[in-house]
C-alpha positions in Angstrom: -183.1 -242.5 47.7 -180.9 -240.4 45.5 -177.9 -242.2 43.8 -174.7 -241.4 45.7 -171.4 -242.0 43.8 -169.5 -242.0 47.1 -171.5 -244.9 48.4 -172.0 -246.8 45.1 -168.3 -246.6 44.2 -166.6 -246.7 47.6 -163.4 -248.2 46.0 -162.8 -244.9 44.2 -164.0 -242.4 46.8 -163.3 -244.0 50.2 -159.9 -245.8 50.0 -158.1 -246.8 53.2 -155.2 -244.8 54.5 -152.8 -247.2 53.0 -151.9 -247.4 49.3 -153.8 -249.7 46.9 -153.7 -250.4 43.2 -157.0 -249.7 41.3 -158.1 -249.6 37.7 -160.3 -246.5 37.2 -162.8 -246.7 34.4 -163.5 -243.9 32.0 -166.0 -241.2 33.2 -167.4 -237.9 32.0 -166.8 -234.7 33.9 -167.7 -231.0 34.1 -164.2 -229.4 33.7 -162.6 -226.0 34.1 -158.9 -225.4 33.4 -156.7 -222.8 34.9 -153.5 -221.9 36.7 -152.4 -220.0 39.8 -152.6 -220.2 43.5 -155.8 -222.0 44.6 -155.9 -220.0 47.8 -156.0 -216.6 46.1 -159.2 -214.8 47.4 -161.5 -214.4 44.4 -158.8 -215.8 42.1 -159.2 -218.1 39.0 -159.4 -221.3 41.0 -162.3 -220.1 43.2 -164.1 -218.7 40.2 -163.7 -222.1 38.5 -165.2 -223.9 41.4 -168.2 -221.6 41.3 -168.7 -222.4 37.6 -168.4 -226.2 38.2 -171.1 -226.1 40.9 -173.4 -223.8 38.9 -173.4 -226.3 36.0 -173.5 -229.3 38.3 -176.6 -228.2 40.2 -178.3 -227.0 37.0 -178.1 -230.6 35.7 -179.0 -232.1 39.1 -182.2 -230.0 39.3 -183.1 -230.3 35.6 -186.0 -232.6 36.3 -187.8 -229.6 37.9 -187.6 -227.7 34.6 -189.1 -228.1 31.2 -185.9 -229.6 30.0 -185.9 -233.4 30.3 -182.8 -235.5 30.2 -183.3 -239.0 28.9 -182.5 -241.7 31.5 -182.4 -239.1 34.3 -182.5 -240.3 37.9 -182.0 -238.2 41.1 -178.5 -238.2 42.4 -176.1 -236.5 44.8 -173.6 -234.2 43.2 -170.3 -236.0 43.4 -167.3 -234.4 45.3 -165.0 -231.8 43.8 -161.8 -233.2 42.2 -158.7 -231.8 40.7 -155.8 -232.7 38.5 -152.6 -230.7 39.3 -149.2 -230.2 37.8 -146.3 -227.7 37.6 -144.1 -227.1 34.6 -140.7 -228.9 34.9 -141.6 -230.6 38.2 -142.5 -234.3 38.2 -144.4 -234.3 41.5 -145.8 -231.3 43.3 -144.0 -228.4 45.0 -146.4 -227.1 47.6 -144.3 -224.1 48.4 -144.8 -222.7 44.8 -148.6 -222.6 44.7 -148.6 -219.8 42.1 -147.0 -222.2 39.7 -149.9 -224.6 39.8 -151.7 -225.6 36.6 -155.0 -227.4 37.4 -158.0 -229.0 35.8 -160.9 -228.9 38.3 -163.7 -231.4 37.7 -167.0 -232.8 39.0 -168.1 -236.1 37.8 -171.2 -236.4 35.6 -173.8 -239.3 35.7 -173.5 -241.4 32.5 -176.9 -240.3 31.3 -175.7 -236.7 30.7 -174.8 -236.1 27.1 -172.9 -233.2 25.4 -176.3 -231.8 24.4 -177.5 -231.9 28.0 -174.3 -230.3 29.2 -174.6 -227.5 26.6 -178.1 -226.8 27.9 -176.9 -226.6 31.5 -174.0 -224.2 30.6 -176.4 -222.0 28.7 -179.0 -222.1 31.5 -176.4 -221.5 34.3 -174.9 -218.6 32.3 -178.0 -216.6 32.8 -176.8 -216.0 36.4 -173.0 -216.1 35.8 -170.6 -216.7 33.0 -170.1 -220.4 32.7 -168.5 -220.4 29.2 -165.2 -221.8 30.7 -166.9 -225.2 31.5 -166.0 -228.1 29.2 -167.5 -231.6 28.9 -164.6 -234.1 29.0 -164.0 -237.8 29.4 -161.1 -238.9 31.5 -159.7 -242.5 31.4 -157.3 -242.8 34.3 -156.6 -246.5 34.0 -154.1 -248.1 36.3 -153.4 -246.0 39.4 -152.3 -246.1 43.0 -154.5 -244.3 45.6 -154.6 -243.6 49.3 -156.8 -241.5 51.7 -154.8 -238.5 53.0 -155.9 -237.1 56.4 -154.9 -233.5 57.1 -153.9 -230.3 55.4 -152.9 -230.2 51.7 -149.4 -229.0 52.6 -148.8 -232.3 54.5 -149.5 -234.4 51.4 -145.8 -235.0 50.5 -145.5 -237.5 53.5 -148.5 -239.4 52.2 -147.1 -239.4 48.6 -143.8 -240.8 50.0 -145.8 -243.7 51.5 -147.4 -244.3 48.1 -144.0 -244.3 46.4 -142.5 -246.8 48.9 -145.5 -249.1 48.2 -144.9 -248.9 44.5 -141.2 -249.7 44.8 -142.0 -252.7 47.0 -144.6 -254.1 44.7 -143.1 -253.7 41.2 -144.8 -250.5 40.1 -143.6 -247.0 39.3 -145.3 -243.7 38.8 -146.4 -242.8 35.3 -147.0 -239.1 35.6 -147.0 -237.3 32.3 -148.7 -234.4 30.4 -151.8 -236.6 30.1 -151.6 -238.6 33.4 -151.6 -236.3 36.3 -151.6 -236.0 40.1 -155.3 -236.3 41.1 -157.1 -235.3 44.3 -160.7 -235.9 45.3 -161.9 -233.7 48.1 -164.1 -235.6 50.5 -164.3 -232.8 53.1 -165.8 -229.3 53.0 -162.7 -227.2 53.8 -165.0 -224.3 54.8 -166.6 -226.3 57.6 -164.0 -228.9 58.7 -160.7 -228.0 60.4 -157.6 -228.8 58.3 -156.4 -231.6 60.5 -159.6 -233.5 59.7 -159.7 -233.0 56.0 -160.0 -236.2 53.9 -158.5 -236.2 50.4 -158.1 -239.1 48.0 -154.7 -238.9 46.4 -154.3 -240.8 43.2 -151.3 -241.2 40.8 -151.1 -243.0 37.5 -148.8 -246.0 37.6 -147.3 -248.7 35.4 -145.4 -251.9 36.0 -141.8 -251.2 36.7 
């Protein structure tokens, strides 16, 4: 049975639809940075997603090649995630999608090293340019999270519930240039209607 991050770490991938405080441990990710409207057909965001998955599946299938990763075990590629912000806006203005800056990521198993990552980028680049991919560690630390159901444009109502929870429990948001609005996409938007999308929303917090 392939290792599945969603099942092994349910507390980070399958929260309830009510806010909760979690401490997220450091993890390594395939990362592509960019800016602009994520819905633009053939735009920077969609190209970034293609790069992420090209590298992710090259690593996942590496055991079928001559390249062997030390400590490798079969696993399910984790879900797509994204860190989002807009200049001069503390939260997110969904009406100004062209102003988005984003860091799109897919989590890596702990056994993948920088050397393995570089091999995967070089190998995947034989089919498409994957030079924009980076190997990065994120340490999110103390956060509030919730499962949002529905379209992305409806997220402000869910974020408001998170903010109310923080105020009632002695916390406050700690969004900054290094601690960002974080989304984990648990549904395939190409196959599932928007009203059934499931998205983990996570914000960095601190004690008020």
